[in-house]
N, C-alpha and C positions, 0 to 999 in steps of 0.2 A: 505493500500499500504506501502510495506518496503522500508523504507531508511537504506541508508549505516550509519555505525557507526564507527568512530576510533577504533581502536582493543584497548581495555583500559590496555594492556601490553605494549603500546609503550609510552615512555617516551619524553617529549619535552623539548628543552631549546632554549629559543630565543637568538640571537646572538646581538651585538651592531650595526650590518648593518641591522637589522630587518629580517634576515633569521633566520632558525629554524633548529637545529640538533634533529634529531628524531632517539631514539635507542628502538629496538625491544627487549626486556629484556628477550625474549625466544629463539630467535634464534641467539642473541646478532648480528643481522645486523645493521648497521649505515646509516642514510641517511642525506643529507642537501636538507633542503625544502629552496625555494625562500617564500619572505614574504606573496605573493598572496595565492600562494597553500598551504602554512604553517596556513594561516588562516583560510582557507576553511577545512582542514583538523580537527584544533582544535574545529570546530564549529560543526562537524558531530556528532551527538547524535541519530540517529537512529528514531529520531522523526520529525525532522526538514526538510522541501523538500530543497535539496541540491542547487537547482538553484535559491533558493530564499536567498541566504547567500551572495552572491557578488553582489550588485546592479552596473549594468554599464556592466557586464560580460554576452554576447550572451551564450546559451543553448550548444552550439558545444564547447567554451571555457571551459566552467565548465565541461562538459564531458571530453573532454581531460585531466584535472587535476584529475578527477575521475578514470578516466583509470590508470593515472600514478599513482596514490595511491593504486590501487585495484591490479596493477602488482606487486607494492612491498608488496604485502601482508600485506598492512596496515589498510586494512576496512575489517568489517565483516557484515553479513545481517540478524541478528537476534540471536539467542541462541543458535541454533544448530551450533556447532563446525566442526563436523564431523561424517558423518554417510556413513554406508557400510553394507554389507550383515551380517557381526557379529560384528559388531562396530558402538557404538553411544554415541557419548558424548555431553552433554547438559548443559549449564550455567543455573542455578539458583539463584546464588548471584553475582551480580556484584556491589560492591561498589563503591559510589562515591568518596570516599577517600581512597587512598591507604595505609594509617597510621591511627593511633587514638591514643589520648592520654588518651584513659578511662584506668581506675585501672584494670578492668576485665580479660586482656589478660596476666598483670603479675600474678595477684592472681592464674589463673589457670597454669600459667607454674610452678610458684615457689611450689604450692602445689603437683601439679604432680610430679616434682623432689624429694620431700621430702616422699612422700606417696606412691609411686608406688611400691618399693623393701619390706618396711615393711608389706603393707596391704596383698600383694601375699604372703609372705611368714607366715603371721599369718593365712591368711584365707586356705593356704594348709595343717599349722599345723594342725588347728580344723577340718579341713576335714577329715585328716587321723586319727587323735585322735577320732574322733565319727562320723565314716563313717555312712552316711544316709541311710535309704533304699530309694534308687531310683526306686521307683514305683508309685510316686505320681506326677501329673503334666503331662506334655506334652513335650516329649525329643526333637522334631522336631520342635515345635513351639518356644521352646528355643533357638533350634539353629538358627532359621529364623530369632528371634527378636535380637539375638546375633551378627548376622552377618550384620544386618543392624544397629543396635545402635552402633556396634563397629566400621564399616566403617565409619558412620558420626562422633562419636567422634574421630577417628583415624586424620580425617582430621581437624576436630577442634582445636585438638592438636598442630599438625603442624602451624597452623594459629594464635592461642595464641602465641606460641611459638615465631616466627617471630616477631609479633607485639611488645613482649614484649622488642627482643632485637633491635626495630627501623628496622625491615625488612619491606618489602612491601607484602601485599596481593591483588592480581588482581581479582580473582574469585574463585567461587566454584562451585560444581555440580555434575551431576552423570553422569555415562557413563556404556556400556555395552561391554565388550573387549572379544571375542571369547565366546559369549552367556553368560558369567558370569557378573552381576550385580556388582558394585563399587561405589564409589566417589572418588573425587580429588579436590584438592585446589592448584590454581597457584600461587607459591610464587618467590619471589626476594630477594636472601641471599646477594646480592652483598653490601648493606650498613654496614651488620655487619661484620666487622672489626676482632672480636674473633673468633678464630679456634675451641674453645671449645663450645662457643654459637650457632656457626653455627654445631656443631657436636649435641645439646641439639635442636636444630631445627629438624635435620633428624630424631631421632629417639625417638620425643615427641609421635609419633603415637603409637610406640611400645610400651613405656612405658604404655601411655593410655590404650591398649588393654590388657595389663599384670595387670594393675589395676584394670580393670574391671573382668578379672579373678579372682582376688582374692575376691573381693567384691561378685561375683556370689558363690564361693565356700561357704563362709560367709551365706550366704542367703540358701545354701542347707541345712545348720547346723539348724540354726535358724528360718526357715522357712519350716517344714518337709512335710507341705501339699502341698507343691510346688518344692519339692527336685528336681525333674527329669528335670522339666522347667529350672530351676538354672543352674542345672549341664550343660544342654545342651548350656545355654547361655555361661558359664564359656568355654565349651570345645570349641566353636566357636571362642572367643576370644582367647584362646590360639594358636587357629590355624591360626588367622590372624598374630599375633604377630612372630611367627614361621615361617613364610611366608615371611613377612616382614625381617626377620633376617636374611634369606639365602642370600647369596653373589651372588645373579643373579644381571645383570646389570639392572640398571632401578627401583630396588627395595631399600628401606630405609638402609639395613643393607650395602650394596655395594657403595652406598651414603657417608653414615656416615664414613666408614672407607676411601674412597677417599679422603674426607674433612682433614681428621684427618691426613693423612700421606701429605697431600697436592698435591695429584694427580690425575688430573684429567681423566675420562674414566679408572680408575685402571682395570676393567676387561679386557677390550681388549686392553690394554697397556701388562698387564700380560702375555696373549696368545701371543702377537707380541713378547715379549721379549723371551718366553721360544721356540717359533718356530723358531727364526731368530738366526743362528748359529753366526753372525758376532756380534750380538748384546751381546750374552752370552759368548764369547771370551773377548769382551771388558771391560764387568763389571768383567769376573772373574779377569783379570790382574790390573782392578783397585784397587786391596787391598780389605781390610776389608768391606769399606763401599760399594762396588759393589757387594761381597759375599751376603752381608746382604739383598740387593735390589733383588738379584737373590733368595733367600729363601723366600722372602716376596711375589714374583712372584710364586714360586712353591706352598706355603702355600693357596694363593688365589684359584690357579686353582684347588688343591685339594678339597677345600672347595666348591668350585661351584660344582665338580663332587659329593659330599656329598649330596649336596643340592637338587639333585636328588629324593633321597629317602624321604627327607622330604616332596617333594611335592607330592609324592606317598601318605604318611600319611595323608597330609592336604586334598586330593584330596578323598581320602576315608571318611574322617571325612563330607567333605563338601556333596559327594554324598549322605550320610544318611540323607541329607535333603529333597532328590527327592524321597524317599525310604517309 
């Protein structure tokens, strides 16, 4: 029998009067719960019968509290978060603690910062200088392996970077979006006060994919018996990096730039600014600062339009996996 569990991305803070402030870190919704319903919510772990948590309360009273929590979207009933005809989201890792004192995330993050550009450039140089004979190994297998390894390590890098800077990691899992497989990690960057550190959290996955591309290009040269396999691995990680670098809403590139510029929902605001005559006129009259903001909006709209061509190239690369 499945019992309800409090969503692990809901943070609780107890007030002096015994009530609880609950904040959903995904939707940013905030709730104030009484002491009784708050105590019930905090003990819902998916394994315990909720009707056994509050002695002295009958089933109808407990059920009313569960209905209130469910209506506020504070409960979950298993690891399957979303399921439709073409999309599925499934949680694989739900940590008991959102933060860690382990040095491992720190090492991963700083080694990634130091190595991703040098390794990629060195791998590209060696590959161009000594072009291998790409007729050994399985190219398709390399692409499949590269996509899986690249997607997983992409999310691991986001998580390591967030933990390094005292952010929170709520969970990680796999997903199927429009029939395309992928991975995800659910983070909370709010505790990270430095804008540059949050920028690193957003682009850590891209850095990992580019690092893997450089390593795979080196292996193409130094392991010629599997050159085609490693070339497929390099190509798939380069595709993942390019896709996430595009300035499409919701992807790492747009999120990173919006954070760096201090603008939430950058893509939507840029489009709104250029479409609204009054906003354009107000910015134009605001002087140099307003003109610069207009130019930034134009730049991002153009970059979004250019990203379509990148998607076409990426789609063709991914399609080769199925041929």
